[in-house]
TORBAPA-79316 format. One line per 10 residues: number of its first residue (from 1); for each residue x, y, z of C-alpha. Coordinates in steps of 0.5 Angstrom, whole numbers, plus 500, padded with zeros to 3 digits. Last residue first. Layout:
BEGIN
NUM = X Y Z  ...
//
This chain:
BEGIN
1068 = 072 160 084  079 157 084  081 154 091  075 149 092  080 143 092  075 138 095  075 133 089  071 129 085  072 133 078  068 138 075
1058 = 064 136 068  066 141 064  060 146 062  053 146 064  050 151 068  044 146 071  047 139 070  054 143 072  051 146 079  048 139 081
1048 = 054 135 081  057 141 085  052 140 090  053 132 090  060 133 091  059 138 097  054 134 100  059 128 100  065 131 103  060 134 109
1038 = 057 127 110  065 124 110  067 130 114  061 128 119  063 121 120  070 122 121  076 123 116  082 118 117  089 121 117  093 120 111
1028 = 100 120 114  106 124 113  113 122 116  117 127 117  125 126 118  129 133 119  136 133 119  136 133 111  131 139 111  137 143 115
1018 = 134 150 117  134 147 125  141 144 124  145 150 121  150 150 127  152 157 127  145 160 128  143 155 133  142 159 138  144 157 146
1008 = 147 164 147  141 168 146  136 163 150  141 164 156  140 172 156  133 172 154  131 167 160  128 161 160  122 161 164  117 163 159
998 = 119 157 155  113 153 156  108 158 153  113 161 148  114 154 144  120 151 145  117 145 149  113 144 143  119 141 139  117 134 141
988 = 117 131 134  122 134 130  121 141 128  117 143 122  119 147 116  116 153 116  120 158 112  119 165 115  125 168 115  131 163 115
978 = 135 168 119  135 164 125  134 170 130  137 171 137  143 176 135  148 177 140  152 183 141  152 189 136  148 191 131  149 198 126
968 = 143 202 124  143 208 119  139 214 119  144 219 122  146 213 128  142 208 130  145 203 134  141 196 135  143 192 141  143 185 142
958 = 144 182 150  138 187 152  136 186 159  141 189 165  144 193 159  138 197 157  136 199 164  143 201 166  143 205 159  137 209 161
948 = 137 213 154  131 208 152  128 204 146  127 197 148  125 191 144  122 185 148  120 179 144  116 174 148  117 169 153  117 174 160
938 = 122 172 166  126 178 164  121 183 162  118 182 168  124 183 172  125 189 169  118 192 170  119 191 177  125 195 177  122 201 173
928 = 116 200 178  121 202 184  125 207 181  119 211 178  116 210 171  115 216 167  121 216 162  124 209 163  119 206 158  122 210 152
918 = 119 207 147  117 200 150  116 194 143  113 188 146  113 182 141  108 176 142  102 180 144  097 177 149  092 181 147  092 185 154
908 = 099 186 153  098 193 150  093 195 154  097 194 161  102 197 158  099 203 157  095 203 163  103 203 167  104 209 162  098 213 165
898 = 100 211 172  107 214 171  105 220 168  100 221 174  093 220 173  087 225 174  086 225 166  085 217 166  079 218 171  079 214 178
888 = 074 209 180  076 202 178  084 203 176  085 208 182  082 202 187  086 197 183  093 200 184  096 200 178  102 195 178  102 191 171
878 = 099 185 175  094 190 179  092 192 171  090 185 170  087 184 176  082 190 174  081 187 168  078 181 171  074 184 176  071 189 171
868 = 068 183 166  073 184 160  073 176 158  079 174 155  079 169 149  077 175 143  083 179 146  089 174 143  086 170 137  081 177 135
858 = 088 181 135  091 176 130  085 176 126  084 183 126  092 184 124  091 179 119  085 182 116  089 189 115  094 185 113  090 182 107
848 = 087 189 105  093 191 105  096 186 100  090 186 095  094 187 089  092 182 085  099 178 086  097 179 094  091 175 094  094 170 089
838 = 100 169 095  095 169 100  090 163 097  084 164 096  078 160 099  071 161 096  064 164 098  059 162 094  054 160 100  055 167 102
828 = 050 170 097  053 173 091  052 181 089  060 182 090  064 176 092  066 174 099  073 171 100  075 165 105  083 166 105  088 162 105
818 = 095 161 108  102 159 108  106 153 109  101 148 107  094 152 107  092 154 114  086 158 115  083 165 115  076 169 114  071 174 112
808 = 075 177 106  071 182 103  067 184 096  071 181 091  068 182 084  067 176 079  068 174 072  065 167 069  070 163 064  069 156 068
798 = 075 157 071  074 163 074  076 170 071  077 176 078  075 183 076  078 189 079  073 193 082  076 192 089  083 194 087  079 201 087
788 = 080 202 094  087 203 094  086 209 090  081 212 095  086 211 101  085 204 105  086 205 113  092 200 115  098 204 115  094 210 119
778 = 092 205 124  085 206 126  083 198 126  088 196 130  086 201 135  080 197 137  083 191 139  079 185 138  073 181 142  069 187 141
768 = 070 189 148  077 191 147  078 198 146  072 200 150  073 195 156  081 197 156  078 204 157  073 203 162  078 199 167  083 206 166
758 = 077 209 168  074 214 162  074 222 162  081 221 159  079 217 153  082 221 147  089 222 149  089 215 151  095 212 146  099 218 145
748 = 098 220 152  104 215 153  109 219 149  114 215 148  110 210 144  108 203 148  107 197 143  104 191 143  105 187 137  101 181 135
738 = 103 175 130  098 171 126  101 173 119  108 173 121  111 179 119  114 182 113  117 189 112  119 190 105  124 195 102  123 203 099
728 = 118 208 101  118 205 108  111 205 111  108 207 117  105 206 124  106 198 122  109 196 129  116 195 126  116 201 122  114 205 127
718 = 119 203 131  124 204 126  122 212 126  122 212 134  130 211 133  131 215 127  138 219 129  133 225 132  136 225 139  143 220 139
708 = 143 213 139  140 206 142  135 201 141  136 195 146  133 188 143  131 182 147  130 177 142  127 170 144  121 170 140  124 172 134
698 = 126 179 131  129 181 124  133 187 122  135 191 115  135 198 114  137 201 108  137 208 110  132 211 115  131 219 116  132 220 109
688 = 134 227 107  130 231 103  124 232 108  117 235 106  114 229 107  118 224 113  123 219 109  124 212 110  129 207 107  127 200 107
678 = 133 195 106  129 188 109  125 189 115  123 183 119  118 180 124  117 173 125  125 170 125  125 163 128  129 163 135  124 161 140
668 = 123 154 135  116 152 134  113 157 130  107 154 125  101 158 128  104 163 133  102 162 141  101 167 145  105 170 150  104 169 156
658 = 101 175 161  106 180 164  107 180 172  110 186 175  113 186 182  114 192 186  119 191 192  125 194 188  133 193 190  135 190 183
648 = 134 196 179  139 201 183  139 208 186  131 209 188  131 202 189  136 203 195  130 208 199  130 203 205  137 204 206  135 211 208
638 = 141 215 211  146 212 205  140 213 201  140 220 202  147 221 201  147 217 195  141 222 192  145 228 194  146 232 200  142 235 206
628 = 135 232 207  128 235 207  121 231 209  116 234 205  109 231 209  103 227 207  107 221 211  113 222 208  115 224 201  122 226 200
618 = 125 233 199  133 232 197  138 237 197  144 239 193  142 236 187  145 235 180  150 229 179  146 224 184  139 227 180  142 225 174
608 = 145 218 175  138 217 178  134 218 172  126 218 175  126 225 175  122 230 179  127 237 180  126 243 183  131 248 182  134 254 185
598 = 138 259 180  143 263 183  148 258 182  148 257 175  154 252 173  151 246 177  145 247 172  149 248 165  153 242 167  148 237 169
588 = 144 239 162  151 238 158  151 231 161  144 230 160  145 232 152  151 228 151  147 221 154  141 222 149  135 226 152  128 223 151
578 = 126 224 158  132 228 162  127 234 164  123 229 168  119 235 170  124 241 171  121 247 176  126 253 175  126 258 181  129 265 180
568 = 127 264 172  131 268 167  125 267 162  131 265 156  132 259 160  126 256 160  125 257 152  132 253 151  130 248 156  123 247 152
558 = 127 247 146  132 241 149  125 237 150  123 238 144  129 236 141  129 229 145  122 227 143  124 229 136  122 235 132  118 235 126
548 = 112 238 129  117 244 131  119 246 124  126 246 122  130 252 121  133 252 127  136 245 125  139 248 120  142 254 124  145 250 130
538 = 140 247 135  145 244 140  142 247 147  147 253 147  146 254 139  138 256 141  140 261 146  144 264 141  139 264 136  134 267 142
528 = 139 273 143  139 274 136  132 274 136  131 279 140  127 279 147  122 283 149  117 279 146  119 273 150  113 272 155  109 272 148
518 = 112 267 145  112 269 138  120 269 138  121 261 140  117 259 135  119 263 130  126 260 131  124 252 132  120 254 125  113 254 126
508 = 108 249 124  108 245 131  103 250 134  103 249 141  098 245 146  103 241 149  110 241 148  113 236 152  116 232 157  115 240 162
498 = 120 245 164  116 250 169  118 257 170  118 261 176  120 269 177  118 270 184  116 277 186  112 278 181  110 271 179  106 271 186
488 = 110 268 192  107 262 195  102 263 201  098 257 199  100 254 193  096 255 186  101 260 183  100 257 176  107 254 176  107 252 184
478 = 100 248 182  103 244 177  110 242 180  106 239 186  101 236 182  108 233 179  110 230 185  103 228 188  104 221 191  102 217 185
468 = 109 214 183  112 214 189  116 220 192  123 223 191  123 231 189  131 233 188  132 240 190  138 244 187  140 250 191  142 256 188
458 = 137 261 193  133 257 198  127 254 198  122 252 204  116 249 203  112 246 209  107 241 211  100 241 213  097 236 209  100 233 203
448 = 097 229 198  089 229 200  085 226 195  078 227 194  080 232 188  088 232 188  090 236 195  096 239 197  096 243 204  101 249 205
438 = 106 252 210  111 257 207  118 259 207  120 262 200  126 265 196  131 264 203  137 268 201  143 264 204  143 257 208  148 259 213
428 = 147 254 218  140 251 218  138 247 225  142 253 229  138 258 224  132 255 225  132 256 232  134 263 232  129 264 226  124 261 231
418 = 126 265 238  125 272 235  118 273 234  116 270 241  121 275 244  119 281 240  112 279 243  115 279 250  118 286 249  112 288 246
408 = 107 286 251  111 289 257  115 284 262  115 278 266  107 277 266  107 277 258  113 272 258  109 266 257  105 269 251  110 269 246
398 = 113 262 247  108 256 246  102 260 244  106 265 240  110 259 236  103 256 234  100 262 231  107 264 228  107 257 224  113 257 220
388 = 118 254 224  115 246 225  121 242 224  118 236 228  124 236 232  124 244 233  117 244 235  118 238 240  124 242 243  120 248 243
378 = 115 245 247  120 242 252  123 249 252  117 253 254  116 248 260  123 250 262  122 257 261  116 257 266  121 254 271  126 259 270
368 = 121 265 271  119 262 277  126 263 280  127 270 278  133 273 274  133 269 269  141 268 267  146 271 264  149 275 270  142 277 272
358 = 136 277 266  129 280 267  130 286 265  135 285 260  130 282 255  131 273 254  133 271 247  140 268 250  135 265 255  131 262 249
348 = 137 259 246  140 256 252  133 253 254  133 250 246  139 246 248  137 244 254  130 242 251  134 238 246  139 234 250  133 232 254
338 = 129 230 249  135 225 246  130 223 241  130 215 239  136 211 235  136 205 239  131 202 233  126 197 236  127 190 236  132 185 233
328 = 128 181 229  126 187 225  120 191 223  122 195 216  115 193 212  119 188 208  120 184 215  113 185 217  111 183 210  115 177 210
318 = 113 174 216  106 176 214  106 171 209  110 165 213  104 165 218  099 164 213  103 158 211  104 156 218  097 157 219  095 152 213
308 = 101 147 215  097 146 222  101 145 228  104 152 228  112 151 229  115 155 224  110 160 221  108 161 228  114 162 232  116 167 226
298 = 110 171 228  111 171 235  118 174 235  117 179 229  111 182 233  116 186 237  119 189 231  111 193 229  112 199 233  118 201 232
288 = 121 199 225  115 200 223  114 207 225  121 208 222  119 204 215  113 209 214  108 206 209  104 202 214  098 199 210  101 193 208
278 = 102 192 216  095 191 217  094 186 212  099 182 214  098 183 222  091 181 220  092 174 217  097 173 223  092 174 228  087 170 224
268 = 091 163 224  093 164 231  086 165 233  085 158 230  090 155 232  087 156 239  093 157 244  094 164 244  101 167 244  099 171 238
258 = 093 174 241  096 177 247  102 180 241  096 182 237  093 186 242  099 190 245  100 191 238  094 194 236  093 201 240  100 203 239
248 = 099 200 232  093 206 231  097 211 234  103 210 229  100 210 222  096 205 219  094 208 212  087 207 210  085 200 205  083 195 211
238 = 077 190 210  075 188 216  073 180 217  079 179 220  078 184 226  072 182 228  075 175 229  081 178 232  076 182 237  073 175 239
228 = 079 172 240  082 178 245  075 178 250  078 173 254  083 179 256  078 183 259  080 191 261  085 192 254  080 187 250  075 191 252
218 = 079 197 249  080 194 243  071 192 243  070 199 244  075 201 238  072 197 233  068 201 229  073 206 229  079 202 226  077 202 219
208 = 076 210 219  083 211 222  083 218 226  086 214 232  084 220 236  078 216 238  082 211 242  083 217 248  075 217 249  075 209 249
198 = 081 209 254  078 215 258  071 211 258  074 204 260  079 207 265  073 211 269  070 204 269  076 200 272  077 206 277  069 206 279
188 = 070 199 281  075 200 285  080 193 285  084 197 279  084 192 273  082 198 269  088 202 272  093 198 269  090 199 262  090 207 264
178 = 098 206 264  099 202 258  095 207 254  099 213 255  106 211 253  103 209 245  097 214 246  102 220 246  101 221 239  095 221 239
168 = 094 226 244  097 231 241  094 230 234  087 231 238  089 237 243  083 241 244  078 235 243  082 229 246  085 233 252  079 233 257
158 = 079 226 257  086 225 261  083 230 266  077 224 267  082 220 268  086 224 273  079 225 276  078 217 277  085 216 280  085 222 285
148 = 078 218 287  082 212 288  088 214 291  094 217 287  101 214 286  100 212 279  095 217 277  099 223 280  105 220 276  101 220 270
138 = 099 227 270  105 230 271  108 226 265  101 227 261  102 235 262  109 235 258  106 231 253  101 235 252  104 242 252  104 242 244
128 = 096 243 245  096 249 250  095 249 256  091 254 260  085 249 260  089 245 265  089 249 270  081 251 270  080 244 270  084 243 276
118 = 080 249 280  074 246 278  075 239 280  079 242 287  072 247 288  068 240 287  072 236 292  072 241 297  064 242 296  063 234 297
108 = 067 234 304  070 227 305  077 229 301  080 224 297  079 229 291  083 234 294  090 229 293  088 232 286  089 239 289  096 237 292
98 = 099 234 286  096 239 281  100 244 285  106 242 281  103 245 275  101 252 278  107 256 275  108 253 268  100 256 267  102 262 270
88 = 103 265 262  096 262 260  091 266 264  092 271 271  085 271 272  082 264 271  089 261 274  089 265 280  082 264 281  082 257 281
78 = 088 256 286  084 261 290  078 256 290  082 250 292  085 254 297  079 256 300  076 249 300  082 247 304  081 252 308  073 251 310
68 = 075 244 311  079 245 317  083 240 321  087 236 316  090 243 313  093 240 306  089 245 302  091 251 306  099 248 307  098 248 299
58 = 096 256 299  101 258 304  107 255 300  103 258 293  103 265 296  110 265 300  111 271 298  118 271 294  114 265 291  108 267 288
48 = 111 274 288  115 272 282  109 272 278  109 280 279  106 285 284  100 287 281  097 280 278  098 278 285  094 283 288  089 282 283
38 = 090 274 284  089 276 291  083 280 290  080 274 286  081 269 292  078 274 297  071 274 292  071 267 291  072 265 299  065 270 300
28 = 062 266 295  064 260 298  061 262 305  064 265 312  071 267 309  076 267 315  081 263 312  080 266 305  080 273 308  086 272 313
18 = 090 270 307  088 277 304  090 281 310  097 277 310  099 279 302  102 285 305  107 281 308  107 277 314  110 270 315  104 266 314
8 = 102 264 322  101 257 324  094 254 323  088 256 328  082 251 326  077 255 323  071 258 326  066 260 321
//
């Protein structure tokens, strides 16, 4: 080998190694010389690369145009340095990539092969966290390089897909435009390599809906003429997976081109695709950043498209875009200050360096400063992502790079000291850390949280915010059961959960005995238990009551008292204000604030409670827990899109209630349809009545809010209205065709025996026979053995014959009341007769008549509705339950909010005229509560709401029933005409007052326009009734003649008085 002479390098003890590289006759000889050089560098230290001009000398070798041998030797030497010195030398070799990629244009195949091997060896040293920094370097080379260099860079970009998939996906937004520009290179090789590289890079999208379309998407980048075909393929795709920033980085440029296409068909499909995609973008920040450029193009189509159909689709897409967080003003200007964050991280790293590598407070070596620059960039990204707890990540980003500058112990200490120091700067003066753990959370096949951090400080009160079904209560249960990864055990961290009900507990014990028999409190004296119960409001009399007789609010107080006796470090409060009155909620707020040594995790839909109690907010964002200091109002100031947590009006959730069915004979929305008169009710085993002498009435336009302290009798009143219980004194009278939908304060009351069914399956089971099966299970409608004896009472007919009633089979209108078709025991159906409602009541058949009325009214509502799966799914979606969850998830796996949506949907299935909601705000989040409020306002039926949420009640209910100590007082304006069930007809044309037609009338306006004071509606003198006898049809005449013939035959056979020629068959 006789290389061309080069200028001599400075004479150092490395000169023999350079000479060996220069004079190596073969590639293996050059490899041996390069390995010896790398070992000598390892002995002399990494600073020798600069002090002994090693890097400069190798660069000179690589750029020697006259000697291919030296160029090959230089590439081999870089390969050996990377291979033998390892990851710590990667920051020092990064600037040399420009020289090595230039060798890709060398005429010698061996030089190009050596350069390619050296590039691969260097790039392999960088961790995934360095992807952004490396890509910045490669993009500069890509833009300035020649064609083979470009091909090499494009291949190098592909090599990051496997080891750094997530990091590559994050960089797609800035990287793909650079790659796309090379697709139009005049060199076919570059264009082909760019297409392959882009295709490989797009596989990091992690979106199963887009995966089949990646080749088509890449083709659109290289060939804009294929945009219409790609849009056509996307428009026929059903999108269900969440759309994240990487996916938008690929799709938005394509959509911008499609919006500017001249074809109306392409524009129509484009806005449809945008509408479908944007609905799946959950992060408002991502929407504001990536979707804002689409607003202008969609606005043009919505306002200026030639076809009305296209404009309509454009308007829908525009509303969806703006609702997601996109803005016509362009992307938000608040981006990361990467340079500032990197400088701050660099200063922290320098302060932590061992003294032997420092000089006057700065790194002693210039190459160490370069290494720290790379480390600081990676640390800035880690801090921005709040990744403080993954020790392996910090080790490969910080600790490993100091190994070649100092001993391993000092390097390890440096790597371990960096995360706590940076954490302390981000979160100063936090106090004692109870837990700091990295974990994931899943429920079945549904991933709720992915690689997120739970970090809790003693004395803080954290409010957890997220939509229904996001996994808030699941997280609490997993913490309680100790199933969260790396969460401290109960022996180290005392964790106690307070839930909304006493599930599976013995309800026959007294309150005091219930606490005393808890095995976890075996060492606590009864006197201490008594004092704790007194503190939460249980006096000695109430402590002697049995647990099963407590109201929902007192059960919650009992749970709180038990939890306080545990002396917990971490208190898990799942909806603690459910069933609590205002005084109890205020007391709870003061108690939690006063205990500064207890950490609280709180899930609550009571925004006022959260605002008063919380010191920090934990928000569910894209399967991560994100921490925000301050209370709820502070959080809403920073995130206006979360305003729905604060006000009912600011909701994006829309509920739609089906219209209530019509009531026979009721033509005014102010006519009383359900009434209690002087009712008194006492629970078995108690001497004091829960309700005393209560009278009230409801009409179709009623909006009633029932308020009062815990245990005052609110739920008992509702049970009387719904027929769950029967008063010992007084009467409950309701319209015979009235249907009442009821949602109890414990949602599982309705569905606890159907947990293995899906929501759709439950509604199909409940209504498959054309009526509501749960009606037949009411205790008040089941006949006792004593009541069964009334069927043995003999009826005496006009002819003196005696019969016994077997069953009621039908019902029809009779003047101002009803008559019922009765089947007689032992007689054929042809002997059935019609008996008036009053006669049946007089004989004692009140409960069988009411039972038949319930069944018949349910049939009138549910019998007209098809229980096909797709129709039930649509009904559930209108009440806010996700269609896929309704169809495929079992009820046992639903969250509290999802369960109450199911119960509301079930109670509305048979189109009831009255809907009674007992504490609906207990489980619904703010978004859903706002949607429910809007739906109630627009609904035409009567609504009764029990709730401690004064905002919810006052927004909907102009009439208030205040229940206190068993007595009820009326407040506000009543929407009932107190003429009970009189059935005087309204003037012609009053059909506009029926529920179906008046559903747009709000309860407030209907309450202020009632005719209570005028008396016009109830005054017979104001009504002129013209009655005309209706001419019978031919078939009716034939039927009449047949009935008369049969009566005459019966008279001839049996004798007795001759029957009259009349159709009056009321008497048997």
